[in-house]
N, C-alpha and C positions, 0 to 999 in steps of 0.2 A: 594358465591351463592349455593344454595340449589339446588340440584336435587331431583326427585322424586316428588314436588305436584302436582296435577292433580287437585286439585277443591278448591274452595276455603275454605272447613274446614280442607284441609291440611297446607292452607295458615294460618291460624287461630292458629293451633297444632305448626307453627313453631315459630310463631311470640311469644308466652304466652311461650313456653320453653324456647326461647331465651332469653327472657324478664325477668325472672326468675333469669337469672346470675346475681353475684356481679358485677357491676362498669354498668352493661348496663343499659342505659337510653331509649333508644327507638329501633323499629325494623318495619322494612318497607320491606316485603318480594312482589318482584314481581311477579302474579300467572302466568304469561305466559310466563317469561322468568328465572322466580325462581334467578334474581338478588336479593340479599341481600344487605340492610344499614343498621348498628349496629352503632348507637352513643353512646360512652362511657364518662365516669366520667374518667375514667382511663384505660391503656390498660389493655385488655383481652385476653389472648395466643387462638390463631386458637385453639388447644387441648380444652381445658374448653368448648368454644363454641361447639364443635365437642363433648363434653360428655354431655352437655344437652340436645341433643338430641338420647342417648342411648336409650332413652327407644321410638322413634323411628326410628325403624333399614332402613326403607323406603325412607329416608331423610338424603340426606348426604352433609355434609356443606363443600365448600371447600374455599380457598382464590382466590381471582378472580387474574388473570395474567396479570398483567401490560403490555400493548406496551413497548419494549425497546426504548429509547429514539433516537434518527437519530441523527448522529453528523452533524452539518455543513459540515465537507470534505465531509461527505455521500450524501449531498444533493445535491453537485456540480455534472453538468456535466460529459461528459470523457473531449469537449473541455476545458471547463474552470478548470476541473484538470491539464491535459498536455499542454495544453496551451502555456506556455513559453518553455517545450522541441522541439515543433511543429514547433517552429517560430524558436531556433535557428536553429533547422535541415532545414528549408526552407530555409535560409540565411546563410548558409554555404552552399547549394546546389547549389544554386544562382551564389555563387560567385565562385564555381567550375566547374559551368557549362559554364559560360563565359570565364574560363582559357582553358578551355577546347575546345575552339571553338576560339581560338583569331588566330589559324593561320587557312589556308588554308582549314584545314579539322579539323574533330573532333578527339581529343585524349583522349581517353575513359583512356589511364595510367594517362596523365595529371592530368586528372579531378577528378581521383578516388586520387590522391596523394595531391593536392589540397583539397580536400573536407574531409580529413585526416589529414592533417594539419591545417584547419580551425577546426575541431569537436576537437583537441587535448588542443590547446591553446584556445580556449573559454570553453571545458569546464574544464579546470586545472584555469583557470583565475576567474570562480564561486567557483570553491572550496579555490582558493586562497583567495578568501573574507572574509572567517574564515573557516582559517583552523583545529582550536581545533572545531568546531564546527560537520566540514565534516570529521574527525576524529570520531566522537562521533556516527555519524550514519555509518559509513563504517564497526567500528568496530564490530556490531551487524550481520553482516552477509558475512562478505569476510572471506574468510578460512584461510588465514593466519595474517590479519589485528585483528580477534579475538585472537590468541594466540602471537603474537607480534604487540602492538599498534603503533609502532614507523614506521610499513608499511604503513599505510594509508598517513604519512607523505612524504613519499618517494615516495608514489601511486602520490602522485598531481603532483611534480616536475617531475617526472618519465611522464607522458602525456604533460607537457609543453615542456619536452624535447625531446620526439617522434614529438610533433606538430615541432617544429623546426625542426629537422632533417627532417621532408615529406616535410618542405618548403622550407631549401635550397638544395632538392635531396641527403643527406648524406648518403653515402654507404643503401643503397638500400634495398639490400637484410639482412643486417642487420636488419638495421628500423623495416622491414616488419618480419622478424623471432622475436625481442623484441616484437612486439605487438602481435602478435599470441600468444606468451608465455604469454604476462601480459594482455589481455584482456579473454584467456582464463581459466583463475586461476580465474578472476571476473563474467567470466559466470556462473564458479561452484557455486558458493555462492551464486548468483542471484537465481539460475535454483531451490537450494534446498528450500530458503525463500517463490517459488513464490509456490513450491509443498505443502509446509508445510501448507499454507495460510499467514503465516507469517505478520502481519498488523504492518509493520516496515516503517521507512520513507526511498525512494532511496535516495540516496546519490549522484548520478549523476552530480547535478548541485549541489553540494556542501550544505549548509545548508539554503542561501539565500531562496528558493523554496521550496514547503513543498508537495513535489512528493512521492505518495504510491510506493512501490516495486511490480510490475506487470508484466503483459507479453511486457511492451513497454519495458523497461528495458531489458529482454531479446532482445527483436528486433536488441535494439542499440548496445550492445554487440555483438551478432550474426552477424550485418552488418561488424562492424567492422573486425570481425575474417574473414568475407566470401572477401572483400575486398582486406585486407591481405596477404590471401592467392594466388587471384585472380589476384594482381600485381606481385608476386613471379615469376607465372605461366606463362604472360607474360613477362617476363625479358629479356631481350634479356642475352645469355650466351656465 
């Protein structure tokens, strides 16, 4: 593109000057926009073309900035991107709700316990489908897995163990304390990645789904932390 062109004479000067550059076959300058199309026999550097206009300082040539291509992932809607995790949450929530209503009253503690059991078991299932793939993604942002890759493998089985513990109501205080610690550490890495706007894959559903790291992951971890704290607060001592 060439700026400073105000009339047909300017247009003619620019086209003539650029046409004299070795390797240039044809020059077409749009009078209104200044958009310039240059056909070449061989590549000519922008600096050389700019040098051809030195005699006319009013005219400045610059490369047109092409729009960055939008990836297929960026074109996807929020629902298309997060549908897998939303559906998993919805199914677990449905089962937990039915379990909480199984008696003559709504048992919120039982509902949260079943929800957490379903959450950890389901999410560990997806991680175990491709454990190495999960580890590759998890080590990109988890503060422990970054330094000790083995923690990524341990983490997947820890989730499974927590899911079973919640399902059978094993040592509720201990189970909730472990959950608080594990999810708290995980949340730190997630928050750091989101704050730094790192475009990396979230490993919450393992390597099966290509979910981007976002505030959705923060909500997921925060919810589990909040539930574990709530269960400890309402726990009979």
